[in-house]
C-alpha positions as CSV (number, residue, x, y, z in Angstrom):
1,M,33.1,123.9,-1.1
2,P,31.4,120.1,-1.0
3,V,35.1,118.5,-1.3
4,R,38.6,119.5,-0.7
5,L,42.1,118.2,-1.4
6,P,43.7,119.4,2.1
7,A,47.3,120.9,1.6
8,E,50.1,118.8,2.8
9,W,51.3,121.2,5.5
10,E,47.7,120.0,7.1
11,P,47.4,118.3,9.8
12,Q,48.0,113.8,9.1
13,D,47.8,110.6,10.5
14,G,50.7,108.7,8.7
15,V,52.6,108.5,5.8
16,L,52.4,105.4,3.4
17,L,55.9,103.8,2.5
18,A,56.4,100.6,0.1
19,W,59.5,98.9,0.5
20,P,62.3,98.3,-1.8
21,H,62.8,94.2,-2.8
22,E,64.9,92.0,-4.7
23,Q,62.0,91.7,-7.6
24,T,62.6,95.4,-7.8
25,D,64.7,97.4,-10.0
26,W,66.9,98.5,-6.7
27,E,67.9,95.1,-6.3
28,P,71.5,96.1,-7.6
29,V,71.7,98.8,-5.1
30,L,69.8,97.4,-2.0
31,P,72.4,97.9,0.2
32,L,72.4,101.8,-0.6
33,V,69.0,102.8,-0.8
34,I,67.4,100.4,2.2
35,P,69.7,102.8,4.6
36,V,67.3,105.3,3.1
37,F,64.2,104.4,3.7
38,V,65.2,103.3,7.6
39,R,66.1,106.6,8.1
40,I,63.1,108.0,6.1
41,A,60.4,105.7,8.2
42,T,62.5,106.3,11.2
43,E,62.2,110.2,11.1
44,I,58.4,110.4,10.5
45,S,57.9,107.7,13.2
46,R,59.0,110.6,15.9
47,F,56.1,112.8,14.7
48,E,53.5,110.5,12.7
49,Q,52.7,107.0,12.3
50,V,53.9,105.2,9.1
51,L,52.2,102.6,6.9
52,I,54.5,100.2,5.1
53,V,54.1,97.9,2.4
54,T,56.3,95.3,2.1
55,S,56.9,91.2,1.0
56,D,59.1,90.8,4.2
57,E,57.1,92.0,7.4
58,G,59.8,90.5,9.8
59,M,63.0,91.8,7.9
60,V,61.8,95.3,7.5
61,A,60.9,95.4,11.6
62,D,64.2,94.5,12.5
63,L,65.8,96.6,10.3
64,L,63.7,99.4,11.7
65,R,64.5,98.1,15.4
66,Q,67.7,98.7,14.5
67,G,67.7,101.9,13.3
68,G,66.2,103.2,16.3
69,A,62.4,103.9,14.9
70,N,59.5,104.2,17.3
71,L,57.8,100.6,16.9
72,G,54.5,101.3,18.3
73,K,54.2,104.6,15.4
74,I,54.7,101.5,12.2
75,R,52.5,99.1,10.6
76,I,54.0,96.8,8.0
77,M,51.7,94.6,5.9
78,E,52.6,92.3,3.3
79,V,51.3,93.5,0.1
80,P,53.1,92.6,-3.1
81,A,54.5,95.4,-4.9
82,N,56.0,95.9,-8.5
83,D,58.1,99.2,-7.0
84,T,58.7,101.7,-4.6
85,W,57.1,105.1,-5.4
86,S,53.8,105.3,-3.2
87,R,53.6,109.0,-4.3
88,D,51.7,107.9,-7.3
89,F,50.5,104.8,-6.1
90,G,48.9,105.6,-2.8
91,P,45.3,106.8,-1.8
92,I,44.7,110.8,-2.9
93,T,42.9,111.7,0.4
94,L,39.4,114.0,-0.5
95,L,38.0,115.6,2.7
96,E,34.2,115.4,2.1
97,K,32.7,118.0,5.0
98,G,35.7,117.6,6.6
99,R,35.8,113.5,6.2
100,P,38.4,111.5,4.3
101,V,37.8,109.9,1.3
102,L,40.0,108.1,-0.7
103,L,40.1,108.2,-4.4
104,D,41.9,105.4,-5.9
105,Y,43.7,106.5,-9.4
106,I,44.6,104.3,-12.1
107,F,48.3,104.1,-11.7
108,N,50.2,102.9,-15.5
109,G,53.5,103.3,-14.4
110,W,53.9,106.8,-15.8
111,G,52.5,106.4,-19.7
112,N,53.4,102.5,-19.0
113,K,57.2,102.9,-19.0
114,F,57.2,100.4,-16.7
115,P,55.1,97.0,-15.1
116,A,52.9,98.6,-12.3
117,D,49.6,95.5,-12.1
118,L,50.9,94.7,-8.3
119,D,51.0,98.8,-7.6
120,D,48.0,99.7,-9.4
121,M,46.1,97.2,-6.5
122,I,47.7,98.2,-3.7
123,T,45.1,101.2,-1.7
124,G,42.6,98.4,-2.4
125,R,44.6,95.7,-0.8
126,L,45.3,98.1,1.9
127,H,41.3,99.2,2.3
128,E,40.4,95.7,2.3
129,A,42.5,94.5,4.7
130,G,41.1,97.1,7.2
131,C,44.0,99.6,7.2
132,F,41.6,102.7,6.7
133,G,38.6,101.7,8.9
134,N,35.4,102.1,7.3
135,I,36.5,105.4,5.0
136,P,34.9,105.2,1.7
137,R,37.3,104.5,-1.2
138,H,36.2,105.6,-4.7
139,I,37.2,103.7,-7.7
140,I,38.4,106.6,-10.6
141,D,38.6,105.3,-13.8
142,L,41.2,108.2,-14.2
143,V,44.8,107.8,-14.9
144,L,46.4,110.3,-12.3
145,E,49.5,110.4,-10.0
146,G,50.0,112.5,-6.4
147,G,53.3,113.3,-7.6
148,S,51.8,115.4,-10.5
149,I,49.6,117.8,-8.6
150,E,49.8,120.4,-5.6
151,S,47.4,121.4,-3.6
152,D,47.1,124.1,-1.3
153,G,44.2,123.2,0.6
154,A,42.1,126.1,-1.0
155,G,41.2,125.1,-4.5
156,T,44.3,125.8,-6.0
157,L,45.9,123.0,-8.2
158,L,49.3,123.3,-9.5
159,T,50.8,120.9,-12.4
160,T,52.4,120.5,-16.0
161,T,50.8,120.2,-18.8
162,E,54.0,117.9,-19.4
163,C,52.9,115.1,-17.5
164,L,48.8,115.8,-17.3
165,L,48.0,116.4,-20.8
166,N,50.6,113.9,-21.7
167,P,49.0,110.9,-24.5
168,N,50.1,108.6,-22.6
169,R,47.9,108.7,-19.1
170,N,44.3,109.8,-20.6
171,P,44.2,110.0,-24.2
172,G,41.7,111.8,-26.0
173,L,41.3,114.0,-22.8
174,T,41.2,117.9,-23.9
175,K,42.8,119.9,-20.9
176,Q,39.2,121.5,-20.5
177,Q,38.0,118.3,-20.4
178,L,40.5,117.2,-17.7
179,E,39.9,120.5,-15.5
180,T,36.3,119.3,-15.1
181,H,37.1,116.3,-13.4
182,L,39.6,117.5,-11.5
183,R,36.9,120.0,-10.0
184,L,34.3,117.5,-9.7
185,Q,36.7,115.0,-8.0
186,L,39.1,117.3,-6.3
187,G,37.1,120.1,-5.8
188,A,39.8,122.3,-8.0
189,S,38.7,125.5,-9.0
190,H,42.1,127.8,-9.4
191,F,44.5,125.6,-11.9
192,L,48.0,126.8,-12.3
193,W,49.4,125.4,-15.3
194,L,53.3,124.9,-15.8
195,N,54.4,125.2,-19.5
196,H,58.2,125.0,-18.8
197,G,60.4,122.7,-16.6
198,Y,61.9,119.5,-16.4
199,L,64.5,117.5,-15.1
200,A,66.8,115.0,-17.0
201,G,66.2,111.5,-15.6
202,D,62.8,112.0,-14.9
203,D,60.7,109.1,-16.0
204,T,57.4,111.0,-14.9
205,D,57.1,113.7,-17.9
206,S,57.9,116.2,-15.4
207,H,56.0,116.0,-12.2
208,I,55.4,118.9,-10.4
209,D,57.0,117.9,-7.2
210,T,60.5,117.8,-8.8
211,L,60.1,121.6,-10.1
212,A,57.7,123.7,-7.6
213,R,55.5,123.6,-4.1
214,L,53.3,124.8,-3.5
215,A,53.5,126.2,0.6
216,P,51.7,128.2,3.4
217,E,51.1,131.9,2.9
218,D,50.2,131.7,-0.9
219,T,54.6,130.4,-1.4
220,I,55.4,128.5,-4.2
221,L,59.5,127.2,-4.0
222,H,60.7,126.1,-7.3
223,V,63.6,125.0,-8.9
224,T,66.3,127.2,-10.7
225,C,69.7,127.1,-12.4
226,D,71.8,129.5,-13.1
227,D,74.3,128.1,-15.0
228,P,73.9,128.8,-18.8
229,A,75.5,125.5,-19.9
230,D,73.4,123.7,-17.7
231,E,71.0,121.7,-20.1
232,H,68.1,122.6,-17.6
233,Y,69.0,126.9,-17.8
234,E,66.6,127.8,-20.2
235,A,63.8,125.3,-19.3
236,L,64.0,126.2,-15.7
237,K,64.9,129.9,-16.7
238,G,61.2,129.6,-18.9
239,M,59.1,128.0,-15.2
240,A,60.8,130.9,-13.4
241,E,58.9,133.8,-15.8
242,E,55.5,131.4,-15.6
243,L,55.7,131.5,-12.0
244,R,56.5,135.3,-11.8
245,T,53.0,135.5,-13.5
246,F,50.6,133.4,-11.6
247,R,48.7,135.0,-9.3
248,T,46.5,133.2,-6.2
249,P,42.4,133.4,-6.5
250,Q,42.5,137.1,-4.9
251,G,44.6,138.5,-7.7
252,K,47.8,138.6,-5.9
253,P,51.5,137.4,-7.0
254,F,52.9,134.2,-5.1
255,R,55.7,134.4,-3.0
256,L,58.1,132.9,-4.9
257,L,61.3,131.4,-3.0
258,P,64.1,129.7,-5.6
259,L,65.5,125.7,-4.6
260,P,69.4,125.7,-6.2
261,L,69.5,122.6,-8.9
262,P,72.3,120.4,-7.4
263,E,75.1,119.8,-9.4
264,A,75.0,117.0,-12.2
265,K,75.0,113.8,-10.9
266,F,75.1,110.8,-12.9
267,D,74.4,106.8,-12.8
268,A,77.4,104.3,-13.3
269,D,76.0,104.2,-17.1
270,G,76.5,108.2,-17.6
271,E,73.0,109.0,-17.6
272,R,72.1,112.1,-15.6
273,L,70.2,111.8,-12.6
274,P,67.3,113.5,-11.2
275,A,68.5,115.4,-8.4
276,T,66.0,117.9,-7.0
277,H,65.3,119.5,-3.4
278,A,62.3,120.3,-4.5
279,N,61.3,116.6,-3.7
280,F,60.5,117.1,0.2
281,L,58.1,116.0,2.6
282,I,56.0,117.5,4.6
283,I,54.7,115.6,8.3
284,N,53.4,116.9,11.0
285,G,56.3,119.4,12.9
286,A,58.9,118.5,9.9
287,V,59.9,118.9,6.8
288,L,62.3,115.8,5.0
289,V,64.6,117.7,2.9
290,P,66.1,115.5,0.2
291,L,70.2,115.8,0.3
292,Y,72.8,115.2,-2.5
293,N,76.7,115.5,-0.7
294,D,76.0,118.7,-2.7
295,A,77.3,122.4,-2.1
296,T,73.4,123.4,-2.5
297,D,72.5,121.2,0.6
298,K,73.0,123.7,2.8
299,G,70.8,126.9,0.8
300,A,68.4,124.4,0.0
301,L,67.8,123.8,3.9
302,E,67.5,127.4,4.6
303,T,65.3,128.1,1.6
304,I,62.8,125.4,3.2
305,G,63.0,126.7,6.5
306,E,62.0,130.2,5.7
307,A,58.4,128.7,4.1
308,F,58.3,126.3,6.9
309,P,59.4,128.4,9.9
310,D,57.4,126.3,12.4
311,R,58.8,123.0,11.3
312,A,61.9,120.9,12.2
313,I,64.0,121.2,8.2
314,I,65.8,117.6,8.5
315,G,68.1,116.6,5.9
316,I,67.7,113.1,4.0
317,D,70.7,112.1,2.0
318,C,68.7,110.7,-0.9
319,S,71.5,110.3,-3.2
320,A,71.1,106.4,-3.5
321,L,67.3,107.2,-4.2
322,I,67.8,109.1,-7.7
323,L,70.0,105.7,-8.9
324,Q,66.0,104.7,-9.6
325,H,65.2,108.9,-11.3
326,G,62.8,109.8,-7.6
327,S,63.8,111.4,-4.4
328,L,61.7,111.4,-1.0
329,H,58.6,112.3,-1.8
330,C,58.4,110.3,-4.4
331,V,58.3,107.2,-2.4
332,T,56.3,108.9,0.4
333,M,52.3,109.1,0.5
334,Q,51.0,111.8,3.0
335,L,48.1,110.3,4.9
336,P,45.6,112.6,6.6
337,R,43.9,112.9,9.8
338,G,41.4,110.4,9.7
339,V,42.2,108.1,7.1
340,L,44.3,105.7,10.1
341,S,42.9,106.5,13.3
């Protein structure tokens, strides 16, 4: 294939993070959430580089120094941002004949729900600042968020109809037209569309990275709910049934590994929060797994370890991240090998 969207478990140079600040919706809970960002950056810096976007380089450097991060693996750039969801405004990296190419899609705040003008410019500003060397950056006139697609690195793309076909993203585009774009742009050749599955409190219109994740050896990890009284029971049951019908390009069923849905978590206003163990981040040599001080934490770590037996499985308490309706994968974007070097 001329272009290829690498799987997240392929070699990386680093991870992009955008730091929470007082002009973001994090402002009321900054003392709770900043330690989570420190922990994420510190753990990543043990294995690879971290590229951080912030409005205060000195403050972030001090926090990371105190947190024990490997500062030699961290680069901090002062670039303005609306928020912290790097997964959705960061570059989507293709490999073209083995060389990285950055795709800069439109980010419209998950269907114009939130301001996104600064975030939509971050990839371009980092590119102009030389953070990605001389790697080509292609501006794509299509709304697409990194959290809405999963790739196995070999042409299979897993996604949800609720997000990609939502009229708040690319109105007027049919499923067939969108597939045509993604075939050309991402090298996708095998589409797996989920019609079921959602999480209460999720602002993204059912991003795939909150529900089901591709893993090596034709594996899919997926969120399940075994409580018939839970509002997610029917939707996640329907999603599991769909996943059982999916086939690889070779016609084989996928190996399905269920991830337990954490018990219901609520904010101060009584709104349910989207706690999910599926929102893990794969890096060189490790998988960072979101935990929620929940009875399901241990089982989630074990199941994800089953999918990635050759990596360290590192749990991080992300109870504070879900206060703004996202989790660990949502605030990170991996940068494949060659992007930063």
